N, CA, C and O atoms as a GROMACS GRO file, in nm:
protein
  664
    1MET      N    1  11.234  11.275  12.644
    1MET     CA    2  11.230  11.377  12.540
    1MET      C    3  11.327  11.344  12.427
    1MET      O    4  11.295  11.362  12.310
    2VAL      N    5  11.446  11.294  12.463
    2VAL     CA    6  11.546  11.261  12.363
    2VAL      C    7  11.500  11.141  12.281
    2VAL      O    8  11.521  11.136  12.160
    3LYS      N    9  11.437  11.042  12.348
    3LYS     CA   10  11.390  10.922  12.278
    3LYS      C   11  11.284  10.958  12.174
    3LYS      O   12  11.284  10.901  12.065
    4ILE      N   13  11.195  11.051  12.207
    4ILE     CA   14  11.092  11.094  12.112
    4ILE      C   15  11.157  11.160  11.992
    4ILE      O   16  11.119  11.133  11.878
    5ALA      N   17  11.256  11.245  12.015
    5ALA     CA   18  11.325  11.312  11.906
    5ALA      C   19  11.397  11.211  11.817
    5ALA      O   20  11.396  11.224  11.695
    6GLU      N   21  11.459  11.108  11.879
    6GLU     CA   22  11.526  11.005  11.800
    6GLU      C   23  11.426  10.924  11.719
    6GLU      O   24  11.455  10.888  11.605
    7ASP      N   25  11.309  10.896  11.776
    7ASP     CA   26  11.206  10.823  11.703
    7ASP      C   27  11.157  10.904  11.584
    7ASP      O   28  11.140  10.850  11.474
    8GLU      N   29  11.134  11.034  11.604
    8GLU     CA   30  11.093  11.121  11.493
    8GLU      C   31  11.199  11.122  11.385
    8GLU      O   32  11.168  11.115  11.266
    9ARG      N   33  11.324  11.132  11.428
    9ARG     CA   34  11.434  11.137  11.333
    9ARG      C   35  11.440  11.007  11.253
    9ARG      O   36  11.453  11.011  11.131
   10ASP      N   37  11.431  10.894  11.320
   10ASP     CA   38  11.436  10.765  11.252
   10ASP      C   39  11.315  10.745  11.160
   10ASP      O   40  11.328  10.688  11.052
   11ASP      N   41  11.198  10.792  11.203
   11ASP     CA   42  11.079  10.781  11.119
   11ASP      C   43  11.095  10.859  10.990
   11ASP      O   44  11.060  10.810  10.883
   12LEU      N   45  11.147  10.982  11.000
   12LEU     CA   46  11.167  11.063  10.881
   12LEU      C   47  11.270  11.000  10.788
   12LEU      O   48  11.252  10.997  10.667
   13ILE      N   49  11.378  10.951  10.844
   13ILE     CA   50  11.481  10.886  10.762
   13ILE      C   51  11.425  10.761  10.695
   13ILE      O   52  11.452  10.736  10.577
   14ASN      N   53  11.347  10.682  10.769
   14ASN     CA   54  11.283  10.564  10.709
   14ASN      C   55  11.190  10.602  10.595
   14ASN      O   56  11.187  10.533  10.493
   15GLN      N   57  11.115  10.710  10.611
   15GLN     CA   58  11.026  10.756  10.504
   15GLN      C   59  11.104  10.786  10.378
   15GLN      O   60  11.061  10.751  10.268
   16TYR      N   61  11.218  10.850  10.392
   16TYR     CA   62  11.297  10.886  10.275
   16TYR      C   63  11.359  10.763  10.208
   16TYR      O   64  11.374  10.760  10.086
   17PHE      N   65  11.395  10.664  10.287
   17PHE     CA   66  11.448  10.542  10.226
   17PHE      C   67  11.337  10.459  10.162
   17PHE      O   68  11.366  10.368  10.084
   18GLN      N   69  11.212  10.487  10.193
   18GLN     CA   70  11.099  10.415  10.136
   18GLN      C   71  11.025  10.497  10.030
   18GLN      O   72  10.913  10.463   9.993
   19LEU      N   73  11.086  10.605   9.980
   19LEU     CA   74  11.019  10.690   9.883
   19LEU      C   75  10.982  10.616   9.755
   19LEU      O   76  10.875  10.639   9.698
   20ASP      N   77  11.069  10.529   9.708
   20ASP     CA   78  11.041  10.455   9.585
   20ASP      C   79  10.915  10.371   9.600
   20ASP      O   80  10.832  10.365   9.509
   21LYS      N   81  10.902  10.306   9.714
   21LYS     CA   82  10.784  10.225   9.741
   21LYS      C   83  10.658  10.312   9.746
   21LYS      O   84  10.553  10.273   9.695
   22ALA      N   85  10.668  10.429   9.808
   22ALA     CA   86  10.554  10.520   9.818
   22ALA      C   87  10.511  10.570   9.681
   22ALA      O   88  10.392  10.582   9.653
   23ILE      N   89  10.608  10.599   9.594
   23ILE     CA   90  10.576  10.645   9.458
   23ILE      C   91  10.507  10.535   9.380
   23ILE      O   92  10.409  10.561   9.310
   24LYS      N   93  10.556  10.413   9.391
   24LYS     CA   94  10.492  10.301   9.322
   24LYS      C   95  10.350  10.280   9.372
   24LYS      O   96  10.260  10.252   9.293
   25GLN      N   97  10.330  10.293   9.502
   25GLN     CA   98  10.196  10.275   9.559
   25GLN      C   99  10.101  10.382   9.508
   25GLN      O  100   9.986  10.352   9.476
   26LEU      N  101  10.147  10.506   9.500
   26LEU     CA  102  10.061  10.614   9.448
   26LEU      C  103  10.033  10.595   9.300
   26LEU      O  104   9.923  10.626   9.254
   27ASN      N  105  10.130  10.545   9.224
   27ASN     CA  106  10.104  10.517   9.082
   27ASN      C  107   9.999  10.408   9.066
   27ASN      O  108   9.916  10.416   8.976
   28ARG      N  109  10.003  10.306   9.153
   28ARG     CA  110   9.898  10.203   9.150
   28ARG      C  111   9.762  10.262   9.186
   28ARG      O  112   9.661  10.228   9.124
   29ARG      N  113   9.760  10.349   9.285
   29ARG     CA  114   9.635  10.412   9.325
   29ARG      C  115   9.579  10.498   9.212
   29ARG      O  116   9.458  10.502   9.190
   30LEU      N  117   9.667  10.568   9.140
   30LEU     CA  118   9.623  10.650   9.027
   30LEU      C  119   9.567  10.562   8.916
   30LEU      O  120   9.465  10.595   8.855
   31TYR      N  121   9.633  10.449   8.889
   31TYR     CA  122   9.582  10.355   8.789
   31TYR      C  123   9.445  10.302   8.829
   31TYR      O  124   9.355  10.293   8.746
   32GLN      N  125   9.429  10.266   8.956
   32GLN     CA  126   9.300  10.216   9.003
   32GLN      C  127   9.192  10.322   8.991
   32GLN      O  128   9.077  10.292   8.957
   33LEU      N  129   9.227  10.446   9.019
   33LEU     CA  130   9.131  10.556   9.006
   33LEU      C  131   9.086  10.569   8.860
   33LEU      O  132   8.966  10.581   8.832
   34HIS      N  133   9.182  10.566   8.767
   34HIS     CA  134   9.148  10.574   8.624
   34HIS      C  135   9.061  10.455   8.583
   34HIS      O  136   8.962  10.471   8.512
   35PHE      N  137   9.100  10.337   8.629
   35PHE     CA  138   9.026  10.217   8.592
   35PHE      C  139   8.882  10.222   8.643
   35PHE      O  140   8.789  10.194   8.568
   36ARG      N  141   8.865  10.258   8.771
   36ARG     CA  142   8.729  10.266   8.827
   36ARG      C  143   8.644  10.369   8.756
   36ARG      O  144   8.525  10.348   8.733
   37HIS      N  145   8.706  10.481   8.721
   37HIS     CA  146   8.628  10.586   8.655
   37HIS      C  147   8.580  10.540   8.517
   37HIS      O  148   8.463  10.556   8.483
   38TYR      N  149   8.671  10.483   8.438
   38TYR     CA  150   8.634  10.446   8.302
   38TYR      C  151   8.565  10.311   8.293
   38TYR      O  152   8.512  10.277   8.187
   39ALA      N  153   8.563  10.233   8.400
   39ALA     CA  154   8.495  10.104   8.399
   39ALA      C  155   8.346  10.117   8.426
   39ALA      O  156   8.270  10.023   8.404
   40GLN      N  157   8.304  10.232   8.474
   40GLN     CA  158   8.162  10.248   8.504
   40GLN      C  159   8.083  10.280   8.377
   40GLN      O  160   8.139  10.319   8.275
   41SER      N  161   7.956  10.262   8.386
   41SER     CA  162   7.868  10.287   8.271
   41SER      C  163   7.836  10.436   8.262
   41SER      O  164   7.799  10.500   8.360
   42PHE      N  165   7.852  10.488   8.142
   42PHE     CA  166   7.821  10.628   8.118
   42PHE      C  167   7.681  10.646   8.059
   42PHE      O  168   7.640  10.758   8.030
   43TYR      N  169   7.609  10.537   8.042
   43TYR     CA  170   7.477  10.541   7.981
   43TYR      C  171   7.368  10.562   8.086
   43TYR      O  172   7.386  10.531   8.204
   44THR      N  173   7.256  10.614   8.040
   44THR     CA  174   7.138  10.624   8.125
   44THR      C  175   7.077  10.485   8.133
   44THR      O  176   7.069  10.413   8.034
   45ARG      N  177   7.035  10.450   8.252
   45ARG     CA  178   6.982  10.316   8.272
   45ARG      C  179   6.865  10.322   8.371
   45ARG      O  180   6.842  10.423   8.437
   46ILE      N  181   6.794  10.213   8.380
   46ILE     CA  182   6.683  10.202   8.474
   46ILE      C  183   6.722  10.098   8.578
   46ILE      O  184   6.766   9.988   8.545
   47GLU      N  185   6.704  10.135   8.706
   47GLU     CA  186   6.740  10.046   8.816
   47GLU      C  187   6.620  10.031   8.909
   47GLU      O  188   6.543  10.126   8.927
   48PRO      N  189   6.603   9.914   8.968
   48PRO     CA  190   6.495   9.897   9.065
   48PRO      C  191   6.530   9.965   9.197
   48PRO      O  192   6.647   9.978   9.233
   49THR      N  193   6.428  10.008   9.267
   49THR     CA  194   6.448  10.070   9.399
   49THR      C  195   6.396   9.976   9.506
   49THR      O  196   6.347   9.867   9.476
   50ASP      N  197   6.407  10.018   9.631
   50ASP     CA  198   6.360   9.935   9.742
   50ASP      C  199   6.208   9.925   9.748
   50ASP      O  200   6.155   9.830   9.805
   51GLU      N  201   6.139  10.020   9.690
   51GLU     CA  202   5.992  10.019   9.694
   51GLU      C  203   5.930   9.948   9.574
   51GLU      O  204   5.813   9.968   9.544
   52TYR      N  205   6.007   9.865   9.506
   52TYR     CA  206   5.961   9.787   9.390
   52TYR      C  207   5.915   9.876   9.276
   52TYR      O  208   5.817   9.846   9.207
   53THR      N  209   5.986   9.985   9.256
   53THR     CA  210   5.960  10.072   9.141
   53THR      C  211   6.089  10.083   9.062
   53THR      O  212   6.195  10.038   9.105
   54LEU      N  213   6.078  10.143   8.946
   54LEU     CA  214   6.195  10.164   8.861
   54LEU      C  215   6.235  10.311   8.866
   54LEU      O  216   6.150  10.400   8.870
   55GLN      N  217   6.364  10.334   8.864
   55GLN     CA  218   6.414  10.471   8.869
   55GLN      C  219   6.522  10.487   8.763
   55GLN      O  220   6.603  10.398   8.740
   56THR      N  221   6.521  10.602   8.700
   56THR     CA  222   6.621  10.630   8.598
   56THR      C  223   6.750  10.679   8.666
   56THR      O  224   6.747  10.771   8.748
   57LYS      N  225   6.860  10.617   8.629
   57LYS     CA  226   6.991  10.657   8.680
   57LYS      C  227   7.076  10.697   8.561
   57LYS      O  228   7.066  10.640   8.452
   58SER      N  229   7.160  10.796   8.583
   58SER     CA  230   7.250  10.836   8.475
   58SER      C  231   7.383  10.880   8.534
   58SER      O  232   7.395  10.906   8.653
   59TYR      N  233   7.479  10.886   8.448
   59TYR     CA  234   7.612  10.933   8.485
   59TYR      C  235   7.605  11.085   8.497
   59TYR      O  236   7.572  11.154   8.400
   60ARG      N  237   7.636  11.138   8.616
   60ARG     CA  238   7.634  11.282   8.639
   60ARG      C  239   7.770  11.339   8.603
   60ARG      O  240   7.862  11.340   8.684
   61ILE      N  241   7.780  11.387   8.480
   61ILE     CA  242   7.910  11.430   8.429
   61ILE      C  243   7.966  11.547   8.510
   61ILE      O  244   8.087  11.554   8.531
   62ASP      N  245   7.880  11.637   8.555
   62ASP     CA  246   7.928  11.754   8.630
   62ASP      C  247   7.987  11.716   8.764
   62ASP      O  248   8.083  11.778   8.808
   63GLU      N  249   7.933  11.615   8.830
   63GLU     CA  250   7.983  11.573   8.960
   63GLU      C  251   8.097  11.472   8.947
   63GLU      O  252   8.202  11.487   9.009
   64GLU      N  253   8.074  11.371   8.866
   64GLU     CA  254   8.170  11.261   8.858
   64GLU      C  255   8.304  11.304   8.800
   64GLU      O  256   8.409  11.262   8.849
   65VAL      N  257   8.303  11.385   8.697
   65VAL     CA  258   8.428  11.428   8.635
   65VAL      C  259   8.505  11.520   8.729
   65VAL      O  260   8.628  11.512   8.737
   66ALA      N  261   8.435  11.606   8.800
   66ALA     CA  262   8.503  11.696   8.894
   66ALA      C  263   8.570  11.616   9.006
   66ALA      O  264   8.684  11.644   9.042
   67ILE      N  265   8.500  11.519   9.059
   67ILE     CA  266   8.557  11.434   9.165
   67ILE      C  267   8.678  11.357   9.112
   67ILE      O  268   8.782  11.348   9.178
   68TYR      N  269   8.662  11.300   8.993
   68TYR     CA  270   8.770  11.222   8.932
   68TYR      C  271   8.894  11.309   8.906
   68TYR      O  272   9.006  11.268   8.939
   69LEU      N  273   8.875  11.426   8.850
   69LEU     CA  274   8.988  11.514   8.820
   69LEU      C  275   9.056  11.565   8.946
   69LEU      O  276   9.179  11.573   8.952
   70ASP      N  277   8.977  11.601   9.047
   70ASP     CA  278   9.037  11.645   9.173
   70ASP      C  279   9.124  11.537   9.234
   70ASP      O  280   9.238  11.562   9.274
   71ALA      N  281   9.071  11.416   9.242
   71ALA     CA  282   9.146  11.306   9.301
   71ALA      C  283   9.271  11.275   9.219
   71ALA      O  284   9.378  11.251   9.274
   72SER      N  285   9.257  11.276   9.088
   72SER     CA  286   9.369  11.248   8.999
   72SER      C  287   9.478  11.354   9.013
   72SER      O  288   9.597  11.320   9.018
   73MET      N  289   9.440  11.480   9.018
   73MET     CA  290   9.540  11.587   9.031
   73MET      C  291   9.609  11.584   9.166
   73MET      O  292   9.729  11.611   9.174
   74LEU      N  293   9.536  11.551   9.272
   74LEU     CA  294   9.599  11.540   9.404
   74LEU      C  295   9.704  11.430   9.408
   74LEU      O  296   9.813  11.449   9.462
   75ILE      N  297   9.671  11.316   9.351
   75ILE     CA  298   9.766  11.205   9.349
   75ILE      C  299   9.887  11.240   9.264
   75ILE      O  300  10.000  11.213   9.302
   76GLU      N  301   9.864  11.302   9.147
   76GLU     CA  302   9.976  11.340   9.060
   76GLU      C  303  10.066  11.443   9.127
   76GLU      O  304  10.188  11.437   9.112
   77LYS      N  305  10.007  11.538   9.200
   77LYS     CA  306  10.088  11.638   9.271
   77LYS      C  307  10.169  11.572   9.382
   77LYS      O  308  10.286  11.607   9.403
   78ARG      N  309  10.110  11.479   9.450
   78ARG     CA  310  10.183  11.409   9.556
   78ARG      C  311  10.298  11.327   9.498
   78ARG      O  312  10.406  11.322   9.555
   79ILE      N  313  10.274  11.262   9.384
   79ILE     CA  314  10.381  11.187   9.317
   79ILE      C  315  10.494  11.281   9.277
   79ILE      O  316  10.611  11.249   9.296
   80ALA      N  317  10.460  11.397   9.223
   80ALA     CA  318  10.562  11.494   9.182
   80ALA      C  319  10.644  11.541   9.303
   80ALA      O  320  10.766  11.553   9.294
   81ASN      N  321  10.578  11.566   9.416
   81ASN     CA  322  10.649  11.608   9.536
   81ASN      C  323  10.741  11.497   9.588
   81ASN      O  324  10.854  11.524   9.629
   82LEU      N  325  10.693  11.374   9.584
   82LEU     CA  326  10.777  11.263   9.631
   82LEU      C  327  10.897  11.243   9.538
   82LEU      O  328  11.006  11.209   9.584
   83LYS      N  329  10.878  11.263   9.408
   83LYS     CA  330  10.990  11.251   9.315
   83LYS      C  331  11.094  11.361   9.339
   83LYS      O  332  11.214  11.337   9.328
   84LYS      N  333  11.047  11.481   9.372
   84LYS     CA  334  11.141  11.589   9.406
   84LYS      C  335  11.219  11.553   9.532
   84LYS      O  336  11.341  11.570   9.537
   85LYS      N  337  11.148  11.504   9.633
   85LYS     CA  338  11.215  11.463   9.756
   85LYS      C  339  11.319  11.355   9.727
   85LYS      O  340  11.430  11.358   9.779
   86GLN      N  341  11.280  11.260   9.644
   86GLN     CA  342  11.371  11.150   9.611
   86GLN      C  343  11.494  11.202   9.537
   86GLN      O  344  11.605  11.157   9.564
   87ARG      N  345  11.475  11.296   9.446
   87ARG     CA  346  11.588  11.351   9.372
   87ARG      C  347  11.684  11.424   9.465
   87ARG      O  348  11.806  11.404   9.457
   88TYR      N  349  11.631  11.509   9.553
   88TYR     CA  350  11.717  11.582   9.646
   88TYR      C  351  11.786  11.488   9.746
   88TYR      O  352  11.901  11.508   9.782
   89PHE      N  353  11.714  11.386   9.788
   89PHE     CA  354  11.770  11.287   9.880
   89PHE      C  355  11.886  11.213   9.813
   89PHE      O  356  11.991  11.194   9.874
   90ASN      N  357  11.865  11.170   9.689
   90ASN     CA  358  11.971  11.100   9.616
   90ASN      C  359  12.090  11.191   9.590
   90ASN      O  360  12.204  11.147   9.595
   91ASP      N  361  12.063  11.319   9.562
   91ASP     CA  362  12.172  11.416   9.544
   91ASP      C  363  12.256  11.427   9.672
   91ASP      O  364  12.378  11.439   9.665
   92TYR      N  365  12.190  11.423   9.787
   92TYR     CA  366  12.264  11.429   9.913
   92TYR      C  367  12.345  11.301   9.936
   92TYR      O  368  12.460  11.307   9.979
   93LEU      N  369  12.284  11.186   9.908
   93LEU     CA  370  12.354  11.060   9.932
   93LEU      C  371  12.482  11.050   9.850
   93LEU      O  372  12.578  10.987   9.894
   94VAL      N  373  12.485  11.111   9.734
   94VAL     CA  374  12.604  11.108   9.649
   94VAL      C  375  12.720  11.183   9.715
   94VAL      O  376  12.836  11.154   9.689
   95THR      N  377  12.687  11.280   9.800
   95THR     CA  378  12.791  11.363   9.860
   95THR      C  379  12.861  11.296   9.978
   95THR      O  380  12.968  11.341  10.019
   96ILE      N  381  12.804  11.190  10.033
   96ILE     CA  382  12.868  11.123  10.147
   96ILE      C  383  12.949  11.003  10.098
   96ILE      O  384  12.931  10.958   9.985
   97SER      N  385  13.035  10.953  10.181
   97SER     CA  386  13.126  10.845  10.141
   97SER      C  387  13.048  10.716  10.112
   97SER      O  388  12.940  10.694  10.167
   98PRO      N  389  13.104  10.632  10.026
   98PRO     CA  390  13.037  10.503   9.996
   98PRO      C  391  13.019  10.415  10.120
   98PRO      O  392  12.920  10.343  10.131
   99GLU      N  393  13.115  10.421  10.214
   99GLU     CA  394  13.103  10.342  10.336
   99GLU      C  395  12.984  10.389  10.420
   99GLU      O  396  12.910  10.309  10.476
  100ALA      N  397  12.969  10.522  10.428
  100ALA     CA  398  12.857  10.578  10.503
  100ALA      C  399  12.725  10.543  10.435
  100ALA      O  400  12.626  10.512  10.502
  101GLN      N  401  12.724  10.548  10.303
  101GLN     CA  402  12.603  10.510  10.228
  101GLN      C  403  12.566  10.365  10.257
  101GLN      O  404  12.449  10.333  10.280
  102GLU      N  405  12.667  10.278  10.256
  102GLU     CA  406  12.642  10.136  10.280
  102GLU      C  407  12.584  10.114  10.420
  102GLU      O  408  12.492  10.035  10.437
  103CYS      N  409  12.640  10.183  10.519
  103CYS     CA  410  12.588  10.170  10.656
  103CYS      C  411  12.443  10.216  10.664
  103CYS      O  412  12.360  10.151  10.728
  104LEU      N  413  12.413  10.328  10.600
  104LEU     CA  414  12.276  10.381  10.603
  104LEU      C  415  12.179  10.286  10.533
  104LEU      O  416  12.069  10.260  10.582
  105PHE      N  417  12.221  10.234  10.418
  105PHE     CA  418  12.134  10.140  10.346
  105PHE      C  419  12.111  10.013  10.426
  105PHE      O  420  12.000   9.961  10.430
  106LYS      N  421  12.215   9.962  10.490
  106LYS     CA  422  12.198   9.841  10.570
  106LYS      C  423  12.105   9.866  10.688
  106LYS      O  424  12.023   9.781  10.724
  107ARG      N  425  12.118   9.984  10.748
  107ARG     CA  426  12.036  10.013  10.866
  107ARG      C  427  11.890  10.039  10.831
  107ARG      O  428  11.800   9.988  10.896
  108TYR      N  429  11.867  10.120  10.726
  108TYR     CA  430  11.730  10.163  10.699
  108TYR      C  431  11.658  10.082  10.591
  108TYR      O  432  11.536  10.074  10.594
  109LEU      N  433  11.731  10.024  10.498
  109LEU     CA  434  11.665   9.940  10.398
  109LEU      C  435  11.675   9.792  10.434
  109LEU      O  436  11.579   9.717  10.418
  110GLY      N  437  11.792   9.753  10.483
  110GLY     CA  438  11.812   9.614  10.519
  110GLY      C  439  11.761   9.579  10.656
  110GLY      O  440  11.752   9.462  10.692
  111LYS      N  441  11.727   9.683  10.734
  111LYS     CA  442  11.677   9.665  10.871
  111LYS      C  443  11.773   9.585  10.957
  111LYS      O  444  11.732   9.509  11.044
  112LEU      N  445  11.904   9.603  10.930
  112LEU     CA  446  12.006   9.535  11.009
  112LEU      C  447  12.046   9.624  11.125
  112LEU      O  448  12.034   9.747  11.119
  113ASP      N  449  12.093   9.563  11.231
  113ASP     CA  450  12.135   9.639  11.348
  113ASP      C  451  12.280   9.681  11.331
  113ASP      O  452  12.371   9.624  11.390
  114VAL      N  453  12.300   9.784  11.247
  114VAL     CA  454  12.433   9.834  11.217
  114VAL      C  455  12.452   9.964  11.294
  114VAL      O  456  12.364  10.050  11.295
  115THR      N  457  12.567   9.978  11.358
  115THR     CA  458  12.593  10.103  11.428
  115THR      C  459  12.642  10.206  11.327
  115THR      O  460  12.733  10.182  11.248
  116VAL      N  461  12.578  10.320  11.331
  116VAL     CA  462  12.611  10.429  11.239
  116VAL      C  463  12.650  10.548  11.324
  116VAL      O  464  12.591  10.574  11.429
  117ASN      N  465  12.748  10.620  11.277
  117ASN     CA  466  12.794  10.740  11.345
  117ASN      C  467  12.675  10.834  11.369
  117ASN      O  468  12.602  10.866  11.275
  118ASP      N  469  12.658  10.878  11.492
  118ASP     CA  470  12.545  10.964  11.526
  118ASP      C  471  12.552  11.098  11.453
  118ASP      O  472  12.450  11.157  11.420
  119GLN      N  473  12.674  11.146  11.428
  119GLN     CA  474  12.690  11.272  11.354
  119GLN      C  475  12.640  11.257  11.211
  119GLN      O  476  12.580  11.349  11.156
  120LEU      N  477  12.663  11.140  11.151
  120LEU     CA  478  12.614  11.113  11.015
  120LEU      C  479  12.462  11.112  11.012
  120LEU      O  480  12.400  11.170  10.923
  121ILE      N  481  12.402  11.046  11.110
  121ILE     CA  482  12.256  11.040  11.116
  121ILE      C  483  12.199  11.180  11.140
  121ILE      O  484  12.098  11.216  11.080
  122GLN      N  485  12.262  11.257  11.227
  122GLN     CA  486  12.213  11.392  11.255
  122GLN      C  487  12.228  11.481  11.132
  122GLN      O  488  12.139  11.561  11.103
  123ALA      N  489  12.339  11.468  11.058
  123ALA     CA  490  12.358  11.547  10.936
  123ALA      C  491  12.254  11.508  10.832
  123ALA      O  492  12.200  11.594  10.762
  124LEU      N  493  12.225  11.379  10.820
  124LEU     CA  494  12.122  11.332  10.728
  124LEU      C  495  11.986  11.387  10.767
  124LEU      O  496  11.909  11.433  10.683
  125TYR      N  497  11.956  11.382  10.896
  125TYR     CA  498  11.828  11.434  10.945
  125TYR      C  499  11.814  11.584  10.916
  125TYR      O  500  11.709  11.629  10.872
  126GLU      N  501  11.921  11.660  10.938
  126GLU     CA  502  11.919  11.804  10.910
  126GLU      C  503  11.894  11.828  10.760
  126GLU      O  504  11.820  11.919  10.723
  127GLU      N  505  11.956  11.748  10.676
  127GLU     CA  506  11.937  11.762  10.532
  127GLU      C  507  11.792  11.731  10.494
  127GLU      O  508  11.734  11.799  10.410
  128LEU      N  509  11.734  11.629  10.555
  128LEU     CA  510  11.596  11.592  10.526
  128LEU      C  511  11.500  11.702  10.571
  128LEU      O  512  11.400  11.729  10.504
  129LEU      N  513  11.530  11.766  10.683
  129LEU     CA  514  11.447  11.879  10.726
  129LEU      C  515  11.456  11.994  10.627
  129LEU      O  516  11.357  12.062  10.601
  130GLU      N  517  11.575  12.016  10.571
  130GLU     CA  518  11.592  12.120  10.469
  130GLU      C  519  11.512  12.085  10.343
  130GLU      O  520  11.452  12.173  10.281
  131ILE      N  521  11.512  11.958  10.306
  131ILE     CA  522  11.433  11.915  10.189
  131ILE      C  523  11.285  11.937  10.216
  131ILE      O  524  11.212  11.985  10.129
  132GLU      N  525  11.240  11.901  10.335
  132GLU     CA  526  11.099  11.921  10.371
  132GLU      C  527  11.061  12.069  10.362
  132GLU      O  528  10.956  12.105  10.310
  133ASP      N  529  11.149  12.156  10.415
  133ASP     CA  530  11.124  12.300  10.409
  133ASP      C  531  11.120  12.348  10.264
  133ASP      O  532  11.034  12.429  10.228
  134ALA      N  533  11.212  12.300  10.182
  134ALA     CA  534  11.216  12.341  10.041
  134ALA      C  535  11.089  12.300   9.967
  134ALA      O  536  11.035  12.378   9.888
  135ILE      N  537  11.041  12.180   9.994
  135ILE     CA  538  10.917  12.134   9.928
  135ILE      C  539  10.800  12.221   9.972
  135ILE      O  540  10.713  12.255   9.891
  136CYS      N  541  10.796  12.257  10.100
  136CYS     CA  542  10.690  12.346  10.148
  136CYS      C  543  10.695  12.480  10.074
  136CYS      O  544  10.592  12.529  10.028
  137PHE      N  545  10.813  12.538  10.063
  137PHE     CA  546  10.826  12.666   9.993
  137PHE      C  547  10.788  12.653   9.845
  137PHE      O  548  10.726  12.743   9.790
  138MET      N  549  10.824  12.543   9.782
  138MET     CA  550  10.789  12.521   9.641
  138MET      C  551  10.638  12.514   9.622
  138MET      O  552  10.587  12.551   9.516
  139ASN      N  553  10.568  12.466   9.723
  139ASN     CA  554  10.422  12.455   9.714
  139ASN      C  555  10.350  12.576   9.769
  139ASN      O  556  10.227  12.576   9.782
  140GLY      N  557  10.425  12.680   9.803
  140GLY     CA  558  10.364  12.803   9.851
  140GLY      C  559  10.318  12.798   9.996
  140GLY      O  560  10.235  12.878  10.038
  141ARG      N  561  10.372  12.705  10.072
  141ARG     CA  562  10.339  12.694  10.214
  141ARG      C  563  10.459  12.734  10.297
  141ARG      O  564  10.574  12.724  10.254
  142ILE      N  565  10.431  12.780  10.416
  142ILE     CA  566  10.538  12.814  10.509
  142ILE      C  567  10.565  12.690  10.594
  142ILE      O  568  10.473  12.635  10.654
  143PRO      N  569  10.690  12.646  10.599
  143PRO     CA  570  10.720  12.525  10.678
  143PRO      C  571  10.701  12.550  10.826
  143PRO      O  572  10.709  12.664  10.873
  144GLU      N  573  10.675  12.442  10.898
  144GLU     CA  574  10.655  12.456  11.041
  144GLU      C  575  10.787  12.492  11.108
  144GLU      O  576  10.894  12.448  11.066
  145LEU      N  577  10.777  12.570  11.212
  145LEU     CA  578  10.894  12.612  11.287
  145LEU      C  579  10.940  12.497  11.374
  145LEU      O  580  10.863  12.443  11.453
  146ARG      N  581  11.067  12.458  11.358
  146ARG     CA  582  11.121  12.344  11.433
  146ARG      C  583  11.224  12.392  11.532
  146ARG      O  584  11.300  12.486  11.506
  147PHE      N  585  11.226  12.326  11.644
  147PHE     CA  586  11.326  12.355  11.746
  147PHE      C  587  11.440  12.257  11.729
  147PHE      O  588  11.420  12.136  11.726
  148ARG      N  589  11.560  12.309  11.717
  148ARG     CA  590  11.678  12.226  11.708
  148ARG      C  591  11.761  12.251  11.832
  148ARG      O  592  11.785  12.366  11.870
  149GLY      N  593  11.805  12.144  11.895
  149GLY     CA  594  11.875  12.152  12.023
  149GLY      C  595  11.992  12.246  12.025
  149GLY      O  596  12.014  12.314  12.125
  150ASN      N  597  12.070  12.253  11.916
  150ASN     CA  598  12.189  12.338  11.916
  150ASN      C  599  12.154  12.485  11.895
  150ASN      O  600  12.242  12.570  11.905
  151ASP      N  601  12.028  12.518  11.867
  151ASP     CA  602  11.986  12.656  11.849
  151ASP      C  603  11.933  12.717  11.978
  151ASP      O  604  11.893  12.834  11.978
  152SER      N  605  11.930  12.642  12.087
  152SER     CA  606  11.860  12.685  12.207
  152SER      C  607  11.919  12.811  12.269
  152SER      O  608  11.844  12.891  12.326
  153GLU      N  609  12.049  12.832  12.261
  153GLU     CA  610  12.107  12.949  12.327
  153GLU      C  611  12.080  13.078  12.251
  153GLU      O  612  12.092  13.187  12.308
  154ASN      N  613  12.043  13.069  12.123
  154ASN     CA  614  12.020  13.189  12.043
  154ASN      C  615  11.873  13.229  12.034
  154ASN      O  616  11.840  13.326  11.966
  155LEU      N  617  11.785  13.156  12.101
  155LEU     CA  618  11.643  13.182  12.091
  155LEU      C  619  11.601  13.297  12.183
  155LEU      O  620  11.644  13.307  12.298
  156SER      N  621  11.516  13.383  12.127
  156SER     CA  622  11.458  13.488  12.210
  156SER      C  623  11.330  13.435  12.273
  156SER      O  624  11.283  13.326  12.240
  157PHE      N  625  11.273  13.514  12.363
  157PHE     CA  626  11.150  13.473  12.431
  157PHE      C  627  11.036  13.457  12.331
  157PHE      O  628  10.955  13.364  12.343
  158GLU      N  629  11.028  13.547  12.232
  158GLU     CA  630  10.922  13.539  12.130
  158GLU      C  631  10.937  13.412  12.045
  158GLU      O  632  10.838  13.349  12.010
  159ASP      N  633  11.062  13.376  12.013
  159ASP     CA  634  11.085  13.254  11.936
  159ASP      C  635  11.040  13.131  12.014
  159ASP      O  636  10.982  13.039  11.958
  160MET      N  637  11.067  13.130  12.142
  160MET     CA  638  11.024  13.018  12.226
  160MET      C  639  10.872  13.009  12.230
  160MET      O  640  10.817  12.899  12.228
  161LEU      N  641  10.804  13.121  12.237
  161LEU     CA  642  10.658  13.120  12.237
  161LEU      C  643  10.606  13.069  12.103
  161LEU      O  644  10.508  12.995  12.099
  162ASN      N  645  10.670  13.108  11.992
  162ASN     CA  646  10.630  13.058  11.860
  162ASN      C  647  10.648  12.909  11.848
  162ASN      O  648  10.563  12.840  11.792
  163ILE      N  649  10.758  12.858  11.900
  163ILE     CA  650  10.783  12.714  11.896
  163ILE      C  651  10.677  12.638  11.976
  163ILE      O  652  10.631  12.532  11.934
  164LEU      N  653  10.640  12.693  12.089
  164LEU     CA  654  10.538  12.628  12.172
  164LEU      C  655  10.398  12.649  12.121
  164LEU      O  656  10.304  12.585  12.169
  165GLY      N  657  10.381  12.740  12.024
  165GLY     CA  658  10.249  12.764  11.966
  165GLY      C  659  10.160  12.852  12.053
  165GLY      O  660  10.038  12.846  12.044
  166VAL      N  661  10.221  12.933  12.137
  166VAL     CA  662  10.145  13.020  12.228
  166VAL      C  663  10.128  13.156  12.165
  166VAL      O  664  10.067  13.244  12.224
   0.00000   0.00000   0.00000
């Protein structure tokens, strides 16, 4: 159980250290979406079919534009959310000591086997969970209820059922 929690914690921390890469990837995807949309022919044309006949094809503006705009807005919203996460993450990193920052960067960006104080990693993880909750609230969603080990003595029976999803 502890190993799973540590893996989740490390996965979330790795995601935050890779936010810049994720933003660049989404910007490339948005560019490709724009390129594919505007590279197609908007003219009515005649195309052969499988039955050796000709069929008129045209650009369906009502369908194609709606699909294009939906996809474009989803990607732009995701980029905006990732930029918010990155800003809050960087704001937190400024508050810790330069030595701690260096250890975290070596461990999560450099992929070096550096020993880092477990309290530092736990504090970082708690901050990332707060950022995740804040982004959920900003988007009008209720964040998922998380169980934290140090909260176990204060939980009521109803809270335990909520955590288990019963």
